[in-house]
C-alpha positions in Angstrom: 18.0 -22.3 42.8 20.3 -24.5 40.9 23.4 -23.2 39.1 21.9 -24.2 35.7 18.7 -22.2 36.6 20.9 -19.3 37.7 22.7 -19.4 34.4 19.6 -19.6 32.4 18.2 -16.6 34.3 21.5 -14.7 33.7 21.5 -15.3 30.0 17.9 -14.5 29.4 18.5 -11.3 31.3 21.4 -10.4 29.1 19.5 -11.5 25.9 16.5 -9.5 26.8 18.8 -6.4 26.1 19.1 -7.3 22.5 16.2 -6.1 20.5 15.7 -7.9 17.1 12.2 -6.8 16.2 8.9 -5.8 17.9 5.4 -4.5 17.2 5.1 -0.9 17.6 2.7 1.9 17.1 3.3 5.1 15.1 3.1 8.2 17.3 4.0 10.6 14.4 5.5 10.6 10.9 7.3 13.0 8.8 6.9 12.2 5.1 9.5 14.9 4.0 12.3 13.4 6.1 10.9 9.8 6.2 11.3 9.6 9.9 8.8 8.4 12.5 8.3 8.3 16.2 7.2 4.9 17.4 6.0 3.4 20.7 6.9 -0.2 21.3 3.9 -2.0 22.4 5.8 -3.7 25.3 6.0 -3.3 29.1 8.0 -5.3 31.6 7.2 -6.5 35.0 10.1 -7.2 37.4 10.3 -9.6 40.3 8.6 -7.1 42.5 5.7 -6.8 40.0 6.7 -3.3 39.2 5.8 -2.4 35.6 7.7 -0.2 33.2 6.8 0.8 29.7 9.3 1.0 26.8 9.9 4.6 25.8 9.0 6.2 22.5 11.7 5.8 20.0 12.1 9.0 18.2 13.3 9.7 14.6 13.3 6.2 13.4 14.3 5.9 9.6 11.5 4.4 7.4 12.0 1.9 4.8 10.8 2.4 1.3 11.0 0.2 -1.9 12.9 0.7 -5.1 11.3 -1.0 -8.0 13.4 0.1 -10.9 15.9 3.0 -12.0 14.7 6.1 -10.3 11.3 4.6 -9.5 10.3 4.1 -5.9 7.2 3.3 -3.7 7.0 5.7 -0.9 4.9 4.6 2.2 2.9 6.9 4.4 2.0 6.4 8.0 -0.3 8.0 10.6 -0.7 8.0 14.2 -2.1 4.7 15.4 -0.7 2.5 12.7 0.6 -0.9 13.7 4.2 -1.5 12.3 7.0 -3.9 12.5 10.3 -2.3 13.6 13.7 -4.1 13.4 17.1 -3.2 15.0 20.5 -3.1 13.5 23.3 -5.3 15.1 25.4 -2.2 15.2 25.1 1.6 15.4 23.6 3.0 12.0 24.3 6.7 12.4 27.5 6.8 10.2 26.1 4.4 7.6 22.9 6.5 7.2 24.9 9.7 6.5 25.6 8.3 2.9 28.7 8.4 0.8 29.5 4.8 1.7 30.7 5.7 5.1 31.3 2.7 7.4 30.3 2.3 11.0 33.3 1.7 13.3 32.5 -1.0 16.0 34.4 -2.3 18.9 34.4 -5.5 20.8 32.6 -3.7 23.6 30.1 -1.9 21.3 26.4 -2.2 22.3 24.4 -4.3 19.9 20.7 -4.4 18.9 19.9 -1.1 20.8 16.7 0.7 20.6 18.5 3.7 19.2 19.3 1.6 16.1 15.6 1.0 14.9 14.2 1.1 11.5 10.6 1.0 10.6 10.1 -1.9 8.1 6.4 -1.8 7.4 2.8 -2.3 8.4 1.9 -5.5 10.1 -1.5 -7.2 9.9 -3.4 -7.2 13.2 -5.8 -10.0 14.0 -9.1 -9.6 12.2 -7.3 -7.8 9.4 -9.7 -6.7 6.5 -8.6 -5.4 3.1 -8.1 -1.6 3.2 -10.2 0.8 1.1 -7.2 1.9 -0.9 -4.5 -0.3 -2.0 -2.4 -1.9 -4.8 -2.5 -5.7 -5.2 -1.7 -8.5 -7.6 -4.3 -11.3 -7.4 -5.8 -13.8 -9.9 -3.4 -12.6 -12.6 -4.4 -9.0 -12.4 -2.7 -5.9 -11.1 -5.3 -3.8 -9.4 -5.2 -0.2 -8.2 -8.1 0.3 -5.8 -9.1 3.8 -4.4 -12.5 3.6 -2.5 -15.1 2.1 -4.9 -13.0 2.8 -8.1 -10.7 0.1 -9.4 -8.4 -0.2 -12.3 -7.4 -3.8 -13.1 -4.7 -4.8 -15.6 -4.5 -8.3 -16.8 -3.4 -10.5 -19.8 -6.9 -10.0 -21.2 -7.0 -6.3 -21.0 -7.8 -3.3 -18.9 -10.9 -3.1 -16.8 -12.1 0.0 -15.0 -14.8 0.1 -12.4 -16.1 3.7 -11.7 -16.5 6.9 -13.8 -13.7 8.0 -16.3 -12.8 11.6 -16.8 -10.2 12.4 -19.7 -8.4 15.7 -19.9 -6.6 15.8 -23.2 -6.6 13.8 -26.5 -7.4 10.0 -26.7 -5.3 8.6 -29.6 -5.9 5.5 -31.6 -9.1 3.9 -33.0 -9.2 0.7 -31.1 -12.6 1.1 -29.2 -15.0 -1.8 -29.9 -18.5 -2.5 -28.9 -18.6 -4.7 -25.9 -18.6 -8.4 -26.7 -17.8 -7.9 -30.4 -14.6 -8.3 -32.5 -12.9 -6.0 -35.0 -13.5 -8.4 -37.9 -16.3 -6.6 -39.5 -18.0 -9.8 -40.0 -21.5 -10.8 -38.6 -19.7 -11.8 -35.4 -17.8 -8.6 -34.9 -18.3 -4.9 -34.5 -16.3 -2.0 -36.1 -13.6 0.2 -34.6 -14.1 4.1 -34.5 -11.8 4.5 -37.4 -13.7 1.9 -39.5 -17.0 3.6 -38.7 -15.6 6.9 -39.8 -14.2 5.5 -43.1 -17.6 3.7 -43.9 -19.5 6.9 -43.1 -17.3 9.0 -45.4 -17.5 6.5 -48.2 -21.3 6.1 -48.0 -23.5 7.1 -51.0 -27.2 6.9 -51.8 -28.5 5.5 -55.0 -31.0 7.4 -57.2 -29.5 10.8 -56.4 -28.6 13.0 -59.4 -25.0 14.4 -59.1 -24.8 18.1 -59.1 -25.9 21.2 -57.2 -29.3 21.2 -55.7 -31.4 21.8 -52.7 -34.0 19.9 -51.0 -37.2 21.1 -49.7 -38.3 21.5 -46.1 -39.9 18.4 -44.4 -43.6 18.1 -44.9 -45.8 19.6 -42.2 -48.1 17.5 -40.0 -51.1 18.6 -42.0 -49.5 17.3 -45.2 -48.7 14.1 -43.7 -52.3 13.4 -42.4 
C-alpha cells in the first residue's frame, strides 16, 4: 500500500466519525416534550467482515416551524417513520437550555457527534405517494386535505369537497346560486338578503285592504 493510499484511508476513517446527516427511523416520539428516539439506518462492516449496527439515538430534539408571531406548525411522528436527522458541529446541550446560553467549545472538543442530533423532518422514500392527510399549495390553491374531505382556498374563492356541518351562526348574505352573479339581471341570481327583501316587499294585486279571512281550499269533490 502506498503512502498516499494509507493517508487516504486514514483521513476517510477519521472523517467517518463526523456525522453530518443520515436517514433514520423513528422508534418513539413524545409530542409533549418534542423528543424522539431514532434508529440510524446504517451498519458498518470492518475489514474482517464483522458487521455492527448504529445504536438508537435517544431523546433527539425535533424541529418545528414558526410561521408568524406566536403561530407554529407542530409535527407528529410515529414508529417507523422515515426521517432525516442532522448533527450539530458542537455540543448542543447548553444552547438548548434556553436563555441565550452559549456552548463552550475547546480545540479538542468532539464535533459532529451522534449525541448532538436533531430530527429535521420526514423524508420521501422511493415510490412515495401523496399521504391521505396533508396541507399543500399547488396550482395557486392552498389545500387542507383530510381523507376524502378537502378545503381549497384560491384567488377565485373557497371550494369544499365533502359534507359541511355548522355549529353557530353564519353571518352575511353573500350566498349565491351556483353559476349566477349577484347582479339581479337575467344573467344573475340573488343573494339571500335580496331574496328576503323582495319577499317582504311582495304584494298581490286585486286584494282588498283590511281584515278578512279566506275560506278553506275546495274539496276534491268540488273540484271534479
